[in-house]
C-alpha positions, 0 to 999 in steps of 0.5 A, spaced: 729 307 501 733 304 495 738 298 497 745 299 493 747 292 491 754 291 494 759 286 491 763 281 495 769 285 496 764 291 499 763 287 506 770 287 508 774 293 506 779 293 511 781 285 510 782 286 502 786 293 503 791 289 508 791 282 503 793 288 498 798 291 503 801 284 504 801 282 497 806 289 496 811 287 501 811 280 499 812 282 492 818 287 494 821 282 499 822 276 494 821 279 487 826 284 482 823 290 482 820 288 474 816 282 478 813 287 483 811 291 478 809 286 473 805 283 479 802 291 481 799 291 473 796 285 474 793 286 481 791 293 477 787 289 471 784 284 476 781 289 481 779 294 475 775 288 472 772 286 479 769 293 479 767 293 473 763 287 474 760 290 480 763 286 486 767 292 489 766 299 489 771 303 485 774 307 490 775 300 495 778 297 488 783 303 488 785 303 495 787 296 495 791 297 489 794 304 493 795 299 499 799 294 494 803 300 492 804 303 499 807 297 502 812 295 496 814 302 496 815 302 503 819 296 503 823 299 498 825 305 502 827 301 508 832 296 503 835 303 501 836 305 508 838 299 510 844 299 505 851 298 508 854 305 509 861 301 507 859 300 500 865 300 496 868 295 500 862 291 500 862 291 492 869 289 492 869 283 497 862 281 494 865 281 487 871 276 489 869 268 490 874 269 496 871 275 499 877 279 503 877 280 511 878 287 514 881 288 521 876 293 524 875 297 530 868 299 532 864 303 537 856 302 538 850 300 542 848 292 544 841 292 541 840 285 542 840 279 548 846 277 549 847 269 547 853 265 551 853 258 549 860 254 551 866 259 548 861 263 543 858 269 545 853 273 540 850 279 540 848 285 535 851 292 535 848 298 532 855 301 531 856 309 530 863 309 528 868 304 525 876 305 523 878 300 518 885 297 516 890 302 516 886 309 517 888 314 522 881 315 525 874 312 525 868 314 521 861 315 523 856 311 521 850 307 522 851 299 521 848 294 524 854 288 526 852 281 528 858 280 533 861 273 534 865 273 540 870 266 541 873 267 548 879 264 549 879 262 557 874 260 562 876 266 566 873 270 560 866 267 562 865 272 567 866 278 563 861 276 558 855 274 562 856 281 565 855 284 558 848 286 557 843 289 552 844 297 552 851 297 553 856 301 550 861 297 547 868 298 543 871 292 540 876 290 535 876 284 530 875 282 523 869 284 518 867 279 513 861 277 509 856 272 511 857 266 507 852 265 501 848 258 500 853 252 499 848 248 495 842 251 490 836 251 494 841 251 501 839 256 507 842 262 505 845 266 511 847 272 507 840 274 505 837 271 511 841 277 515 840 281 510 832 281 511 834 283 519 838 289 516 845 286 517 850 286 512 857 284 516 859 279 521 865 282 526 869 276 528 872 278 535 877 274 538 877 274 546 873 278 551 879 283 552 877 285 545 870 288 547 870 293 552 863 294 555 860 300 560 853 302 562 849 305 556 844 311 556 839 309 562 833 311 558 834 308 551 830 303 548 836 298 548 837 299 555 829 299 557 829 292 553 836 290 556 832 290 564 826 286 560 831 281 559 834 281 566 827 280 568 826 274 564 832 271 566 830 272 573 824 269 573 827 264 569 831 262 574 826 260 578 824 255 574 830 253 574 830 252 581 824 249 581 824 243 576 829 238 574 835 240 569 832 236 563 826 240 564 828 247 566 829 249 559 822 246 556 819 250 561 822 257 560 821 256 553 813 254 554 812 260 559 817 265 557 819 263 550 826 263 552 828 257 547 836 258 549 836 253 555 832 248 551 835 241 550 836 240 543 834 233 542 828 234 546 826 240 541 828 235 535 822 230 538 817 236 538 819 238 531 819 231 529 811 231 530 810 238 529 809 240 536 814 246 536 809 251 536 808 249 543 814 253 546 813 259 542 809 264 545 803 266 542 796 267 541 794 261 546 799 264 551 796 271 551 789 268 551 791 264 557 795 269 561 789 275 559 784 269 562 787 268 568 788 275 569 781 277 568 778 272 573 783 275 578 780 282 577 773 280 577 774 277 584 776 284 586 769 286 584 772 291 579 767 294 573 768 291 566 771 297 563 776 298 568 777 290 567 778 291 560 783 297 561 787 294 566 788 287 561 790 292 555 796 295 560 798 288 562 799 286 554 805 291 552 810 288 558 808 281 557 810 281 549 816 284 552 817 280 557 816 274 552 821 276 547 817 280 543 817 274 537 813 276 531 807 270 533 807 274 540 807 281 536 801 279 532 797 276 538 799 282 543 796 287 538 790 283 536 789 282 544 790 290 544 785 292 538 780 287 541 780 290 548 780 297 545 774 295 541 770 291 546 771 297 551 768 302 546 763 297 544 765 296 537 768 289 537 767 286 530 770 280 528 777 277 528 779 278 521 778 285 521 783 285 528 788 280 524 788 285 518 789 291 522 795 288 526 797 286 520 798 292 517 801 295 523 806 291 524 808 291 517 808 299 517 813 299 523 818 293 521 816 291 513 821 286 514 817 281 518 814 279 512 820 274 511 820 271 518 817 264 518 813 266 525 810 272 521 808 267 516 805 261 520 802 266 525 797 270 520 796 265 515 794 259 521 790 265 524 786 267 518 785 259 516 782 258 523 777 264 523 775 263 516 775 255 516 773 253 523 766 256 522 766 253 515 767 246 518 763 247 523 757 248 519 758 241 516 757 237 522 751 237 526 752 240 534 753 235 539 750 235 546 754 240 550 758 235 554 762 233 547 762 240 543 769 241 546 772 234 543 768 237 536 771 243 537 778 241 538 778 236 533 776 241 528 780 247 530 787 242 530 785 239 523 784 245 520 790 248 523 794 243 520 790 244 513 792 251 513 799 250 515 801 244 511 804 248 504 808 253 509 811 247 513 813 243 507 815 249 504 820 251 509 821 244 513 819 239 508 816 233 513 810 232 516 808 226 520 803 222 520 801 223 527 802 230 527 794 231 528 793 227 534 799 229 537 797 235 536 790 234 539 792 230 545 798 235 547 797 242 545 790 243 550 793 239 556 800 243 555 796 249 554 791 249 559 795 245 565 802 245 564 804 252 562 799 255 567 802 251 572 809 253 570 807 260 570 804 259 577 810 256 580 815 262 577 810 267 580 809 263 587 817 261 588 819 267 591 813 268 596 811 261 597 816 256 596 812 250 598 806 251 594 810 252 588 814 246 589 809 242 590 805 244 584 812 243 580 813 236 582 806 235 579 807 238 573 814 235 572 811 228 573 806 230 567 813 232 562 815 225 564 810 222 561 809 227 555 816 226 553 815 219 553 809 219 549 813 224 544 819 220 544 814 213 542 809 216 537 816 219 534 820 213 534 814 211 528 819 212 522 814 210 517 810 216 519 815 221 517 813 224 510 818 227 506 816 233 501 820 237 496 819 244 496 813 246 493 813 252 488 808 259 489 803 256 484 802 250 487 801 253 494 796 259 491 792 253 488 792 249 494 789 254 498 785 256 493 782 249 492 782 248 499 777 254 501 773 252 494 772 245 497 769 249 504 765 253 500 762 248 496 761 243 501 758 248 505 752 250 500 751 242 499 750 242 506 746 247 505 742 245 499 741 238 503 738 241 510 733 245 506 731 239 501 729 235 507 725 241 510 721 241 503 720 234 503 717 235 511 713 241 508 710 236 502 708 231 507 704 236 511 698 239 507 697 244 512 704 247 511 704 253 506 711 256 503 714 262 507 714 266 500 710 266 494 714 262 489 716 266 483 719 263 476 726 261 476 727 265 469 726 272 471 729 270 478 735 275 481 738 274 487 740 281 488 732 283 487 730 278 492 736 278 497 730 275 502 729 269 499 730 263 503 734 257 501 728 253 501 725 257 496 731 257 491 731 250 491 723 250 489 725 255 484 731 251 481 736 256 483 739 251 487 740 244 486 743 238 490 747 236 484 750 243 483 755 243 490 756 236 490 759 236 483 763 242 485 765 239 492 767 232 488 771 237 483 775 240 488 776 235 492 779 231 486 783 237 484 786 237 491 788 230 491 791 231 484 795 237 488 798 233 493 800 227 488 803 232 484 807 234 490 809 228 494 812 225 487 816 231 485 819 231 479 815 225 477 815 228 469 823 229 469 826 224 465 833 227 466 839 224 470 842 228 475 849 228 479 850 233 484 857 234 488 855 237 494 859 242 497 860 239 504 866 243 506 872 239 507 869 232 505 865 229 500 857 227 498 855 226 491 847 226 490 845 222 484 838 222 481 837 216 475 832 217 469 827 213 473 828 217 479 831 212 483 836 216 488 844 214 489 847 217 495 855 217 496 858 219 502 855 225 507 861 229 509 863 230 516 865 234 521 871 233 525 870 232 532 876 234 537 876 234 544 874 240 547 873 242 554 867 242 558 866 250 559 868 250 551 862 244 549 856 248 545 848 245 547 848 244 539 855 243 536 854 244 529 853 237 525 853 237 517 849 232 516 843 234 521 844 241 519 846 241 512 845 235 509 839 232 511 835 238 510 837 239 503 836 232 501 828 233 503 828 240 500 829 235 493 824 231 495 829 225 496 824 220 500 828 214 500 835 212 498 835 207 493 843 206 495 848 209 499 855 208 498 860 209 503 866 210 500 871 209 505 870 210 513 873 217 514 870 221 519 869 227 513 866 221 508 861 218 513 860 224 519 853 226 516 851 219 514 848 218 521 843 223 520 841 220 514 839 213 516 836 217 522 832 221 517 831 218 510 829 211 509 835 207 506 834 200 502 841 198 501 848 200 503 855 199 500 862 200 503 869 197 502 868 191 506 873 194 512 873 196 519 877 202 522 879 199 528 880 192 530 873 189 533 869 195 533 864 196 528 863 203 527 856 206 529 854 208 522 855 200 520 851 198 526 845 203 526 844 201 518 844 193 522 839 195 527 835 199 522 835 192 517 838 195 512 842 190 508 850 191 507 854 190 501 861 189 502 865 191 495 869 188 490 872 190 483 867 187 478 861 189 482 855 193 478 848 194 479 843 197 473 837 200 476 834 202 470 836 201 462 839 208 462 844 207 469 849 202 470 854 203 476 860 199 476 865 198 482 872 199 480 876 198 487 878 195 492 879 189 487 877 184 493 872 184 499 876 186 505 872 181 509 871 186 515 879 186 516 881 193 520 884 198 515 886 205 519 889 208 513 883 208 509 884 212 503 887 207 498 881 203 500 876 208 497 870 205 493 872 207 485 865 207 481 864 208 475 857 211 474 854 211 466 848 215 465 845 214 458 852 216 454 855 219 459 861 217 464 863 219 471 868 217 475 868 218 482 875 216 485 873 217 493 879 219 497 884 214 492 891 216 492 896 215 486 899 210 490 893 205 488 891 209 481 895 205 477 893 198 480 886 200 479 887 202 471 890 195 470 884 192 474 879 196 469 883 193 464 881 186 465 874 187 467 869 186 462 866 193 462 860 194 456 865 199 454 872 202 455 869 208 457 875 212 456 875 219 455 871 220 460 866 226 461 867 228 468 872 226 474 871 226 481 878 228 483 881 223 488 882 226 496 880 232 495 885 234 490 891 232 494 898 233 491 898 225 493 893 224 488 891 225 480 897 223 477 900 224 470 899 217 468 892 217 471 890 223 467 893 220 461 888 214 461 882 217 463 883 224 459 877 227 463 873 233 460 871 236 467 874 234 473 871 236 480 875 237 487 871 237 493 874 241 498 872 246 504 874 253 503 881 255 506 882 248 509 888 247 513 890 241 508 891 246 503 887 242 499 887 242 492 894 242 490 897 247 485 901 241 483 894 237 482 891 244 479 897 244 474 897 237 472 889 238 470 890 244 466 896 240 462 891 235 460 886 240 457 881 238 463 877 244 466 877 244 474 871 246 478 871 247 485 866 246 491 870 251 495 870 257 490 864 254 485 859 251 491 855 245 489 856 242 481 851 239 478 850 235 471 844 234 468 844 229 463 839 227 457 839 222 452 842 228 448 847 232 451 849 234 458 849 240 461 853 243 467 851 248 472 855 252 478 852 255 484 856 261 483 863 263 479 864 261 472 
């Protein structure tokens, strides 16, 4: 019988077809139609070349290309189906910088869990009718709306708590478009919701504007609503058994419900890369099936019946734990694996993974944009491929130590595989993440999580045993939290990485797996060489196979030839795999260096006036790569009634500014400037000090309250950051192309209390190459003439008037930017930093008129988003995030 040689694609046809399917779905989701088509043509040419080279059957190559086209077409079809039915209104709203708001009445079905946080309720409604504006009757439609209900009175809490998924609702509110990204590379909330099939927000004031009634009992939403109620009921048992500061953590651990998790605890887990423990995934499914299988075996059931019962147990568990992408992947893989095992056809896990990916994307193609989905599949595939490859590099220890080696290898491979995706989305890796995962993941997964599940199930029937087990696990949680806090306090271990490009991610994975392959080949050759030495020392030893002339050797012609014989024939040699391993390791090191020093090749300077709402924040990168941050925005804090307080209120530094700086690769701040101590300038800087190393801090030298050092300055002192009070005439020159001059205030304030801080704002003149930027903080017209007189008396290198860019003082208040100020500086461009629809009416029409009169182009962060200036020795370019 003649055996046909098989190419390297033919060994796993399902896997490669699934890879092309995922590629097609990804291309349609992230690229334009032109880019998707170009990628498809490139894939077709690559597959044709592989088939012609004999490495794949033509039929498989065609199937892979068809899978790409099918997935791309399915995603485009899904996007077309989910286009908003209010297309005319959407087109009009999207075309305006300030989208209009529209009063509507809608009716539909609640299709998501109802999330209650303080005075805010959030839910999703599948609307089947909507009446807009002054229309006389409602129009039928099919539109999924994200509904936010702002409760007006504490008495409305009871009504909100009664709302359930599956309820039929009628509601009145304001229809809005989700906010676009405020800054380049910032979170795109509009795209995020579009990836989930949601185009509109519906803002509702008061619970009275939403009328709810029970929906159809047998609808899918009603069934899921009952699962929500069951999950809440089970979670209440954990709330009763565990201390208040642990109940939310245990609910996340056992049921995947993170709504009650302490935000600060979650951030500590996130700092060490441990949040995946709180997301129900493959480990939870494995533990659940293991415990259930053990119990069923005690009942003396047959293997076939146990496998069948386990299959029936998976879907309810997936629904009960929230059906997140990670649990969907794990549950579907478990079902496929159990079915294959029962049929006696269980194959390797990579086929199960590929099949589950295709099935889930066929069911919902938008899952490809879920970070959880991406991480779950990438890490699982990496473990399936990487763990055996790494294990082959080492000798297997004694049985008692195998668990330790396996744990180390699994943790290391998971970290290496998830690294590109982690820095792409989160931009931070802690050096203690590997040991933290190695120590805590097995402990929590195999002890604390099963203990919590047992407590949850025992509490209704055997409360005393449940409490005993809860007390033990609660004490273990205390020590876990202490260890996590202690490890996270090592601030120097937190590394920041700029968001990498797609080519870098692809190169990383290619080089990593090339390195593992080369090391595996080198290990095999080394072992075979050792065997050859032993054979040569024993005269009685004969070759297993006859030697052949290496010049006529063909691997496909002699597939049974041993590695040892191939070494003898000169087909394999130790230097080859070793050289390839060294080259792959060097390439991997270069990729990591490139990612860690983002922009090392860019010698341009950047001034980025960030959109932080009603506040100021300016990020400056000098030609030598040093970073200056001026102010950090801030959210005004108002005293709220206890029932209105949110679990994790929005804080601009932690939620927006620090993630944005990390995305841009700001790993340290060489100079932090605090122009004055008003909340809208310093509120976000607390998070900056906690998240990014700061070398020095410059501020106006004052206090706001007598004898009360601001928390920001106190934290800076605690961290050992040098503080410098300003005085006109001070300057800092980080490199030959950059100079920063202090123009105001005229003298050091000597820590004097100054309640009204605006007129004591630090005013800076920044020179980059031959371009000048005047940064005026919140300075008003009261002090502008004094600043001009001070500038005239300073020995500056040049009288930098007219200037290129003016950061308009006090957000364009009518009491700033006087005619005399503009006449002296003559700015070419003036940037106004203000919040959209702010309560202060900034910027003033008077200021805008004066800027127009003096021929200065006005750009605004509230309308244009972030404003960026790129400065080189030859020219300066301005880029606006949106608008003209």
